C-alpha positions, 0 to 999 in steps of 0.5 A, spaced: 465 537 523 471 535 528 474 529 524 480 525 527 484 521 522 488 516 526 493 511 523 494 506 529 501 504 532 502 498 527 505 492 530 506 485 527 508 480 531 506 473 529 503 476 522 504 473 515 504 481 513 510 481 509 510 489 507 515 493 510 514 495 518 518 501 518 513 508 519 510 511 512 506 517 511 499 515 511 497 518 504 490 516 504 489 520 510 493 526 507 488 526 501 482 526 506 485 531 510 486 536 504 479 535 502 476 536 509 479 542 510 478 545 503 470 544 505 471 547 512 472 541 517 476 541 523 481 536 522 486 532 527 491 528 523 495 522 527 500 517 526 502 512 532 509 510 529 511 517 526 509 521 533 511 515 537 504 514 540 500 507 542 493 506 542 492 509 549 496 516 547 492 516 540 485 515 544 487 521 549 489 526 543 482 524 539 478 525 546 482 532 547 480 534 540 473 532 541 472 528 535 465 527 532 468 522 527 474 518 527 477 515 521 481 509 522 485 505 516 486 497 516 493 497 513 499 502 514 498 506 508 496 506 501 502 503 499 500 496 503 493 496 501 495 490 496 499 486 501 495 488 508 496 484 514 490 479 514 488 480 521 484 486 524 488 486 530 491 493 530 484 497 528 481 493 534 486 495 539 485 502 537 477 502 537 478 498 544 482 504 546 477 509 544 471 506 547 465 510 546 469 517 545 471 519 538 464 520 535 462 516 529 467 510 527 469 510 520 473 504 517 477 505 511 482 500 507 482 493 503 479 489 508 472 493 508 473 494 501 473 486 499 469 484 505 465 489 508 460 485 512 466 481 516 469 488 518 462 491 520 461 485 525 468 484 527 469 492 529 462 494 531 463 501 527 458 505 524 461 505 517 466 502 512 468 505 506 469 501 500 475 503 495 479 509 495 477 513 501 478 520 501 472 523 497 468 518 501 470 520 507 469 528 505 462 526 503 461 522 510 463 529 514 458 533 510 452 528 511 454 523 517 447 521 518 446 519 510 446 511 508 446 513 501 453 515 499 456 511 494 462 507 496 460 505 503 457 499 507 453 499 514 449 494 518 442 493 517 437 492 523 437 484 521 445 484 521 446 484 514 451 489 510 447 494 506 452 496 501 451 502 497 454 502 490 461 499 487 467 501 491 469 508 490 475 510 485 477 517 486 475 522 480 479 527 482 486 524 483 489 527 477 488 534 480 489 532 487 492 538 491 499 537 493 499 533 500 503 537 506 506 534 512 508 536 519 516 538 519 516 533 525 513 527 521 518 528 516 524 529 520 521 522 524 521 519 517 528 516 517 526 510 513 528 510 506 523 504 503 526 499 499 533 502 499 539 498 500 545 502 496 547 506 502 545 508 509 540 514 510 543 520 512 536 525 510 529 523 511 525 519 507 518 520 504 512 517 500 509 520 494 504 518 488 505 519 481 500 515 479 494 510 481 492 503 479 495 499 474 492 497 467 494 490 468 490 484 471 496 479 474 492 474 477 496 475 484 495 482 485 490 484 490 487 490 487 480 488 484 476 492 489 481 498 490 486 502 486 484 499 480 483 504 474 490 507 472 490 514 472 496 519 472 497 525 477 498 532 474 505 534 473 505 541 476 501 539 482 506 532 483 512 537 483 509 542 488 509 536 493 516 534 491 519 541 492 515 542 499 518 535 501 525 537 499 524 544 502 523 540 509 529 536 508 527 530 505 533 526 501 529 520 498 522 519 495 519 512 494 513 512 489 508 508 491 505 507 485 502 500 483 506 500 477 511 506 475 510 507 468 515 510 463 514 518 464 519 522 460 516 529 463 517 527 470 524 524 469 526 530 466 523 534 471 527 530 476 533 531 473 535 538 476 532 536 483 536 534 489 532 528 491 533 520 490 527 516 489 525 508 488 520 505 484 516 499 483 515 497 476 515 492 470 522 492 467 519 489 460 515 496 459 522 500 459 526 501 453 534 501 454 534 509 453 529 510 458 532 506 463 538 510 463 534 517 464 531 513 470 538 513 473 540 520 471 534 523 474 535 520 481 532 513 481 537 509 486 532 503 487 528 499 482 523 493 484 521 489 478 516 484 478 518 478 473 515 473 478 516 467 473 522 465 469 518 461 463 513 464 458 508 459 461 509 461 468 508 468 466 502 467 462 499 463 468 500 469 472 496 473 467 502 477 466 501 479 458 509 479 458 511 480 451 519 479 452 522 472 454 527 471 460 533 473 456 530 479 454 528 481 461 535 479 464 538 484 459 533 490 461 535 488 468 542 488 467 542 495 463 538 498 469 543 496 474 548 500 470 545 507 472 541 505 478 545 502 484 540 497 487 535 493 482 531 487 484 527 482 480 521 479 484 520 472 483 513 468 486 514 461 489 509 456 485 509 449 485 512 448 478 518 452 480 524 449 477 529 450 483 535 449 479 533 454 473 531 459 479 538 458 482 542 459 476 538 465 474 539 468 480 546 467 480 547 469 473 544 476 475 548 477 481 554 477 477 551 483 474 549 486 480 542 485 480 538 482 486 533 476 485 530 474 491 528 467 493 521 466 490 516 468 496 510 464 497 504 467 494 498 469 499 491 469 495 488 476 498 481 476 497 481 482 492 486 478 487 484 474 481 487 468 484 482 468 490 476 468 486 479 462 482 480 458 488 474 459 492 469 464 488 467 471 490 469 473 497 465 472 503 465 473 511 471 468 512 475 470 506 481 472 510 481 466 514 480 462 508 486 465 505 491 465 511 489 457 513 491 455 505 497 459 505 499 456 512 498 449 510 501 450 503 508 453 505 513 451 511 517 457 510 515 464 508 518 471 507 525 473 510 522 478 515 518 473 518 522 470 523 516 467 527 511 462 525 505 466 523 498 465 527 491 464 525 487 470 524 482 468 530 488 467 535 491 474 533 485 478 533 483 474 540 488 478 543 485 485 541 
């Protein structure tokens, strides 16, 4: 089968999206391509931003390829499935450009994982994949007419979604083959995600050392995808990293939901000419492992602290055993060997603003950046959404966005424009 895997030309005008807006490698499509090619399928992999193609240009490539199945994600990359744009404007634009071309239309991503009926109706596609998508996409290519593949959803004749099994979780992630990318894509990837210590002088890339998280913080959108924690085989991961280094990459960002202390990986990175960034929980690290992390090439840490009180962290289900002073000392220790260390805070109604300001000021004296607390968006795949409204229905994303816009007057520092409603954003598509 001829399969087109298309990462659209993402744009975010008037969106509440607070993830990074630079191009990133579409890892979910990279894994899908590897499995499809191993099964003998003919695969076209496209990325609108890395190849500087708009929706019309991408559609023209799909049309020329003669795709019998086209796969489109609803988030820019696996890195942002937990904080995706709530609206479906960009996938709508991509599907409109394709029209009747492209064969069977398959949607993957966080929206269909949590609210498959809404996505099927809004986008008018044939299949929605729920959960981690790579193995399900490969199964669909083998049996495109099947309606019994676990991890899928279709619309029935009565307009209701037929949901087959729970959201999918990759059974083969740990032993997934090293991903490969066109050298032109790596050369075009000039962005170093979450790096602030220097200007990029070599290409960047994204990799994945683990998937899922053993914790269940109330704000984290992962209930329906990338939930169960798994580690990647070290030799396969290093082969992927070495290939990226050979292509000229000088910086990697580990997209892991939580980069846990892993001495074998850090020891292996010690001798490699690569720098990297991570997102983690600082309370899980010992001082000596933080020293090794810096020595291995880490130049950026994004550490979730979220609240400055034990009560606040408990309310967020952090299960953190350290107090704020102990967390501060670990952040300061990390900064000794890592050029940029950030402590993330979430804005809540119970914030002691004076305490937050004093803590941020004290950390900054030691070179640690703590962000001004950001508003919490209740993503439908997060426990907070379920606490507020119960199980997500077809209006879950709209409900969460309306609540968010009512609760807050200011948003993250990359949101210069007032966010629009989802209905208004999607109407233009």
